[in-house]
C-alpha positions in Angstrom: 164.5 88.3 112.0 163.0 85.2 113.4 160.4 87.2 115.4 159.7 89.6 111.9 158.8 86.8 110.2 156.6 85.1 112.6 154.5 88.9 113.0 154.4 88.8 109.6 153.3 85.3 109.3 150.5 86.7 111.6 149.9 89.4 109.9 149.5 87.5 106.9 147.5 84.9 108.7 144.6 87.0 110.2 143.8 89.0 107.0 142.9 85.7 105.2 140.5 84.7 107.6 138.8 88.6 107.4 138.9 88.1 104.0 137.3 84.4 104.2 135.1 85.7 106.7 133.9 88.6 104.1 133.8 85.9 101.1 131.1 84.1 103.3 129.4 86.3 104.5 128.7 87.7 101.2 127.9 84.3 99.7 124.9 83.1 102.1 123.7 87.3 103.3 120.5 87.8 101.8 122.6 91.2 100.2 123.4 88.8 97.4 121.7 88.5 94.3 122.8 85.4 93.9 120.4 84.4 96.5 117.6 86.7 95.2 115.0 85.4 92.8 114.9 87.7 90.2 111.3 89.3 88.9 110.5 91.3 86.0 108.0 94.0 86.5 106.7 96.6 83.7 105.7 99.8 86.3 104.7 103.2 84.8 107.4 105.9 85.7 105.7 108.9 85.0 102.1 107.2 87.7 101.8 108.2 90.8 100.5 105.2 91.4 103.6 103.9 91.0 104.7 105.1 94.7 104.5 101.6 96.7 106.7 100.5 94.1 110.0 103.1 94.1 109.9 103.0 97.8 109.4 99.3 97.9 112.6 99.0 96.1 114.6 102.2 98.0 113.8 100.6 101.2 115.0 97.2 100.1 111.9 95.2 101.3 111.8 93.7 97.7 115.3 92.2 98.8 114.0 91.3 102.6 111.2 89.3 100.8 114.2 87.6 99.1 113.2 89.6 95.4 116.1 91.2 93.3 112.7 93.1 91.5 114.0 94.6 87.9 111.9 97.0 86.6 110.7 97.7 83.4 110.3 101.5 83.4 107.1 102.1 80.6 105.4 105.3 79.4 102.1 103.5 80.4 100.5 100.5 81.4 99.5 99.0 77.6 103.1 98.9 77.1 103.6 96.7 80.1 100.6 94.6 79.4 102.3 93.7 75.7 105.6 92.8 77.4 103.6 90.6 79.9 102.0 88.8 76.6 105.1 88.6 75.2 107.1 86.9 78.0 109.5 90.3 78.3 108.1 90.6 82.1 106.7 88.5 84.7 104.2 91.0 86.7 102.6 94.2 85.0 101.1 97.0 86.6 98.3 98.3 84.8 95.1 100.4 84.6 91.5 98.8 84.0 91.3 99.6 80.3 94.3 98.5 78.2 93.0 95.2 80.1 89.6 95.8 78.5 91.0 96.3 74.9 93.2 93.1 75.7 90.6 91.4 76.1 87.9 92.7 73.6 89.3 94.4 70.8 91.4 91.6 69.1 93.3 94.8 66.8 94.7 95.7 70.4 97.5 93.1 70.2 97.9 90.9 67.4 101.5 89.3 67.2 99.8 86.2 68.8 97.0 84.3 70.6 96.5 86.6 74.6 97.6 84.0 77.3 95.5 83.4 80.0 96.6 85.8 83.1 95.4 87.3 85.9 95.3 90.1 88.3 96.1 89.5 92.0 96.0 93.0 93.2 95.1 96.4 93.1 97.4 98.9 94.6 96.0 102.2 94.8 92.2 103.9 95.7 91.5 107.2 93.5 88.8 108.9 91.9 90.0 112.0 91.1 93.8 111.3 88.6 92.7 112.4 85.1 92.3 115.9 84.3 91.2 117.6 81.1 93.3 120.8 80.8 92.5 123.6 78.5 94.6 126.3 77.5 92.3 130.0 77.9 94.1 132.2 75.2 92.9 129.2 72.8 89.2 130.2 73.5 88.7 127.0 76.3 86.6 128.2 78.5 84.1 125.3 78.9 83.4 121.7 77.6 81.9 123.0 74.7 84.5 124.6 73.9 86.6 121.6 72.7 84.9 121.7 69.2 87.4 122.5 66.6 90.5 122.3 68.7 93.6 120.1 69.2 93.6 117.1 71.5 96.4 115.6 73.2 95.8 112.4 74.8 97.8 109.3 75.4 95.6 106.8 73.6 95.3 103.1 74.9 95.0 103.8 78.2 91.9 104.5 80.7 92.2 107.8 79.3 90.1 107.2 76.3 87.4 106.2 78.9 87.8 109.0 80.8 87.6 111.3 77.5 84.6 109.4 76.0 82.6 109.9 79.4 83.6 113.4 79.3 82.0 113.7 75.4 79.1 112.0 77.0 78.3 113.9 79.8 78.6 116.9 77.3 77.2 115.5 74.4 80.2 116.1 72.3 81.2 114.0 69.3 84.8 113.1 68.7 84.6 114.2 65.1 84.3 117.9 66.5 88.0 118.0 67.3 91.1 117.0 66.4 92.9 114.0 68.6 96.6 114.3 68.8 98.2 110.7 70.5 101.1 112.0 72.9 102.5 110.4 76.0 101.8 112.0 79.7 105.1 113.6 79.7 105.3 114.8 75.7 101.9 116.7 76.7 103.1 118.8 79.1 105.6 120.4 75.8 103.1 120.6 73.3 99.9 121.9 75.6 102.8 124.5 77.0 104.3 126.0 73.4 100.9 125.4 71.9 101.1 122.6 69.2 97.6 121.5 71.1 94.5 123.4 73.2 93.6 120.5 75.6 95.4 118.3 77.2 94.0 114.8 78.9 96.5 113.7 81.2 96.9 112.0 84.4 98.7 113.7 87.6 101.2 114.5 88.4 101.5 115.6 84.9 97.8 117.5 85.5 98.2 119.3 87.7 102.4 120.3 86.2 100.5 121.4 83.1 98.3 123.7 85.7 100.9 125.6 87.3 103.3 125.3 84.3 100.7 127.5 82.3 99.4 129.5 85.2 96.5 130.8 85.4 96.2 130.7 81.6 95.1 127.0 82.6 91.7 126.4 82.7 90.8 122.5 84.4 87.2 121.4 82.6 84.6 121.0 84.9 82.8 117.1 84.9 80.3 115.9 87.4 81.9 112.0 86.7 83.2 110.1 89.8 85.9 108.4 87.8 87.5 105.5 90.1 90.6 104.5 88.8 92.4 101.5 89.4 96.6 100.1 89.0 96.3 96.4 88.7 99.2 94.1 89.6 98.5 91.2 86.8 100.8 88.4 86.0 100.4 85.4 83.3 98.4 82.0 85.1 101.2 79.8 84.5 103.8 81.8 85.6 101.7 82.4 89.3 101.1 78.8 89.1 104.8 78.2 88.8 105.7 80.8 91.5 103.0 81.3 94.0 105.8 82.1 96.5 107.1 85.2 94.6 103.9 86.9 94.1 103.0 86.7 97.6 106.8 87.9 98.8 106.3 90.5 95.9 102.8 92.1 97.9 104.5 91.9 101.4 107.1 94.0 100.3 103.9 96.2 98.5 102.0 96.2 101.7 105.0 97.2 104.0 106.2 100.5 101.3 101.9 100.9 101.6 102.9 101.0 105.5 106.0 103.5 104.5 103.5 105.9 102.6 101.1 106.6 105.4 104.2 106.9 108.0 106.5 109.5 105.8 103.9 110.8 103.0 106.8 114.1 103.1 109.6 111.3 102.2 107.3 109.3 99.6 106.7 112.7 98.1 110.2 113.5 97.8 110.8 110.0 96.2 107.8 110.4 93.5 108.7 113.9 92.7 112.5 112.2 91.6 111.0 109.4 90.1 108.2 110.9 87.8 110.3 113.8 86.9 108.0 116.7 87.7 108.0 119.6 90.8 107.7 118.2 94.0 104.7 121.6 93.7 102.5 119.4 91.8 103.1 115.8 93.8 102.0 117.5 96.6 98.8 119.4 95.2 98.3 115.8 93.5 98.7 114.1 97.1 95.6 113.8 99.0 93.5 111.9 95.4 95.6 108.7 96.0 94.7 106.3 99.0 97.6 103.5 98.4 95.8 100.6 99.7 96.2 96.8 98.5 92.4 95.6 96.9 90.8 93.1 95.3 87.0 95.2 95.7 83.7 94.9 94.4 84.3 98.2 92.7 86.9 96.8 90.9 84.5 94.6 89.3 82.1 96.9 88.9 84.4 99.5 86.8 85.5 96.6 84.7 81.5 95.9 83.6 81.0 99.6 82.9 84.0 99.5 80.7 83.2 96.0 78.4 79.7 98.1 78.1 81.5 101.4 77.0 83.4 99.0 74.3 80.7 97.3 72.9 78.6 100.5 72.9 81.5 101.9 70.3 81.7 98.4 68.8 85.2 98.0 69.9 83.8 94.6 71.0 80.9 92.1 69.8 80.0 91.2 73.6 80.3 92.4 77.1 79.4 89.0 78.8 82.7 88.5 80.8 82.0 87.2 84.1 85.5 88.9 85.5 86.0 87.6 88.8 87.6 84.6 86.6 90.2 87.3 85.6 91.3 87.5 89.6 93.4 85.0 91.8 92.2 85.5 95.3 94.8 83.1 97.2 98.0 86.0 97.4 95.7 88.9 99.0 94.4 86.4 101.6 97.6 85.2 102.5 99.3 88.8 102.5 95.8 91.4 103.6 92.8 89.6 103.5 91.1 92.4 104.9 91.1 94.4 101.4 89.3 92.0 99.6 85.4 92.8 99.6 84.8 91.1 96.4 81.5 89.2 96.7 82.0 85.9 96.0 
């Protein structure tokens, strides 16, 4: 009996030691969320440009940098930038056009005064990520056939600028057709069931629409070389209070971009899963995007071009802005200085 009690006591002590060690490890290991800095990030779920974000989350690169990233999955960067202004998120991923609207169009954001904000990275490079797709059976065989048709577009996004550039190229007035405001995923159903005649969309949805329509789809030709930006932005106050977080965030994205280069097939599968489109659509548009952190002169040029576009369309009274003042170069300098090509 004494021996039995002694063995039981030893077993109890051993279990208690194991539990204590597990509790100690859980309290001090980096996987414990209590040790991670929470960062709320607004992303666009339906956009291929978010590949590095998805990879960094799946592969644990954010956690490796001490960050607990809470993704707010929105329908566009236009939604994310407003959430940034409302302090609902800490970082917003957004294309260039919503930024231009926010800066130059007083009707774009009316809830309160826009806070000072900054661009600290461009996350992709692409010249062929927006497309205009028509239905052949609705009489669409060329750009001029847009006249009298219903055109789906997600307004308030970079698609506005892309469509206007297309119209200018082909000398078509907006009054010649009807715009229908629809999100990228909504456009798929709208054009396949014949509710609209033409869709103006980004990848992978543009290719997905083409695949759904088959031979009935036509990509309307354009000679445009339209660069798309996917910018990481933050409020100035947040970046000033948490400079280390911005650097950690960029280090995680940089690691993710290396993964993308090394494992394209795995990344494509992840993108198909996260965006909800077929793997075939992701693969078809894969070569159209380079995943590389940068702050480039190309970015400044595109922002200048869009400012002039807004002035030409009477959206703003001025286009005289030095967009270099929006850029925080320090995180890029710390993480990937080779990506800085802005003339300073």
